[in-house]
N, C-alpha and C positions, 0 to 999 in steps of 0.2 A: 429664531429671531426673538429678541427680548420684547416684553410688552411695551416698553417705552419706544422702541424702534418701530413696532407695528403701529402704535398710536401716531408717531411722527409721520410715518409713511401714509397712513390714512388721511391725516390732516393735509399733507402735501397733495395727495390725489384730489381731495375736496377743493383745495385752492386752485389747482390746475383746471378742474371742471368749472369752478366758479369764474375763473379768468376767461375761459372759452365762452361761457354764457354771457359775461359782461361785454365781450367784444361783439357778440351778436345783438345785444340789447344795451345800448349806451346808457350810462347813468344820468339821472336828472341833476340839476344844479345843486340841490340840497345834499344829495348823497355824495356828490363829488367834493363838496366843501367839507362834509363830515370825514370822508376818507383822508383828505389832506390834513385836517386837524388831528386825526388819529395818528397819522404818520409823523407829524411834527411833535406830538406828545411822546411818541415812541423814541424819537431822536433825542429829545430833551431828557427823558428818563435815562437813556443809555449814557448820555454825556454827564448827567448829574450823579447817577448812582452806579454807573459802570455795568448795568444789567437791564433787563426788561422784565415784564411780568411773567415770562416763561421760566423764571428762576426756580430751581428745585429745592432751595434751602429753607423755605418757609413751610410750616405745618398748616393744616387746614384752619386751625384755631388762629394762627398768626395772620393768615389771609383774611379771615372774618374780622379780626381786630383792625387790620389795615383798611378794609372796606368801610367799617363803621367810622373810622377817622376821616376818610375821604368824604363820606356822605355828610358827616357833621360839618366839614369845611364847606361843602356845597350849600347846606342850609344857611350857614352864616353868611355866605356871599349873597344868597337870595334875599335874606332879610336886610342886609346892608344896602343892596340895590333898591329894595322897596322903600327903605327909609330915605335914601338919597333922592329917589324919584318923588316921594311925598314931600320932602323939604323943598324941592324945586318947584312944586306946584303951588300957585298962589292960593 
């Protein structure tokens, strides 16, 4: 069995075990909302880009660059929200 197949099988086994554990211990509201948001983002990414982050065509360096870009966007959003909140406060 190829390494990628073994890794995929291992991930599947972990997912099944996690699913069984979650059925025995229901999620809290925050975790449930986070899971729903992650699923929605996954669907959006597939619709927009035709793939998900499981894509094998990017190098480690390209993934790091993508992460830096995403983190930079998050910082910009945080600062914009802070400025908006500050402007709305008398």
